[in-house]
Structure formats: structure tokens, C-alpha cells
C-alpha positions in Angstrom: 1.7 4.8 -2.9 3.2 5.5 0.5 2.4 3.2 3.4 2.6 3.7 7.2 2.6 1.3 10.1 2.0 2.0 13.7 2.1 0.0 17.0 -0.3 1.2 19.7 -0.2 0.2 23.4 -3.1 1.5 25.4 -2.5 1.0 29.2 -4.9 -1.3 31.1 -5.4 -0.4 34.8 -8.1 -2.9 35.6 -8.2 -6.1 37.7 -4.9 -8.0 37.4 -6.8 -11.3 37.2 -8.4 -10.2 33.9 -5.3 -9.6 31.8 -5.0 -13.0 30.0 -6.2 -11.6 26.7 -4.1 -8.5 26.9 -0.6 -7.8 25.6 2.2 -7.7 28.3 5.3 -5.6 27.9 7.8 -3.6 29.9 6.2 -1.3 32.5 5.0 2.0 31.0 2.7 4.5 32.8 2.4 2.2 35.8 1.2 -1.0 34.2 2.6 -4.0 32.2 -0.8 -4.9 30.6 -2.0 -3.2 27.5 -4.7 -3.3 24.8 -2.3 -3.5 21.8 -2.8 -3.4 18.1 -0.9 -2.6 14.9 -2.2 -0.6 11.9 -1.1 -0.5 8.3 -2.5 2.2 6.1 -1.8 3.8 2.8 -1.5 7.5 1.9 -2.8 8.2 -1.6 -3.2 11.8 -2.7 -3.2 13.1 0.9 -6.0 10.6 1.9 -5.5 7.8 4.4 -6.8 4.3 3.7 -6.6 1.5 6.3 -5.2 -1.7 4.8 -4.9 -3.8 8.0 -5.6 -3.7 11.7 -4.3 -6.5 13.9 -4.5 -7.2 17.6 -1.1 -8.0 19.2 -0.6 -11.0 21.4 2.2 -11.7 23.9 4.3 -13.7 21.5 4.2 -11.1 18.7 7.3 -9.1 18.0 7.6 -5.9 15.9 9.5 -7.9 13.2 6.7 -10.6 13.0 4.0 -7.9 12.6 6.1 -6.1 10.0 6.7 -9.3 8.1 2.9 -9.9 8.0 2.3 -6.3 6.8 4.9 -6.6 4.1 3.2 -9.8 3.0 -0.1 -7.8 2.7 1.8 -5.2 0.6 3.3 -7.9 -1.6 -0.2 -9.2 -2.4 -1.4 -5.8 -3.6 -1.2 -4.9 -7.3 0.5 -1.5 -6.7 4.0 0.0 -6.4 5.0 1.0 -2.9 7.2 4.1 -3.0 8.1 4.2 0.7 7.2 2.7 4.1 7.0 4.9 7.2 7.2 3.2 10.5 6.8 4.4 14.1 9.6 4.0 16.6 8.3 0.6 17.8 9.7 -0.9 14.6 13.2 0.3 15.2 15.2 -2.8 15.7 17.7 -4.8 13.6 15.3 -7.5 12.5 12.8 -4.9 11.2 15.5 -3.1 9.3 16.8 -6.3 7.8 13.2 -7.2 6.6 12.9 -3.8 5.0 16.2 -4.1 3.2 15.2 -7.6 2.0 12.0 -6.2 0.5 14.0 -3.5 -1.3 11.7 -0.6 -0.4 12.6 2.9 0.8 11.7 3.4 4.5 11.9 5.9 7.3 11.9 5.0 11.0 12.5 7.5 13.8 15.6 6.6 15.9 14.9 6.4 19.6 
């Protein structure tokens, strides 16, 4: 089984007073507030199966989300061939986690 993980930041352009429940990050597309979530899904015989969806909070990091997703994969009774990550996971902590779990991985370099 091959698995993929994505981080999604959807810009929020509404009232600044209503951003407490949103994820805050560097300014992108004219805002610092986002609806943010991460997805983990499996590719099996060219079909996609969602394994986890998680809302991101301000104190979440890419490595904390990846560690949680790797924990989900450890709990499955299946062999993971490779993990494909989007560019949001390209940092030293994420790469160290992937090496510690001894799985093949691909991450696009920014």
C-alpha cells in the first residue's frame, strides 16, 4: 500500500475579529488566517481511500501532524511501501521522523 499526506490552507478573507478558531500562518494571498486541515489517504490498486482528516490548530507543526499520521499507519495491519508527502512536510524534523519509521518516502523540494 502507498500512502499520501497533504496539508491544505484555504485563505480566510472575512472579519478579523472572527479568526480565533482559524489557523494562522505567514501571509499568503493577502491573509494570515486560514481554514487548515491535513489529510492522510491510501492508494490501493489505483483507488484512493481516506484514512484520516484532521483540522490544524495554531500550535500544530508539520512534524506533529506527520507523527500523528505515522502513528495511524503503525496501527494498521498492513505493509506500507512508500509515503508521498506534499511540500508542506519538507523540513528536517519530518525527514528525521520518516527515517526513524524506516519507510520509503518522496517529498518535493521547495
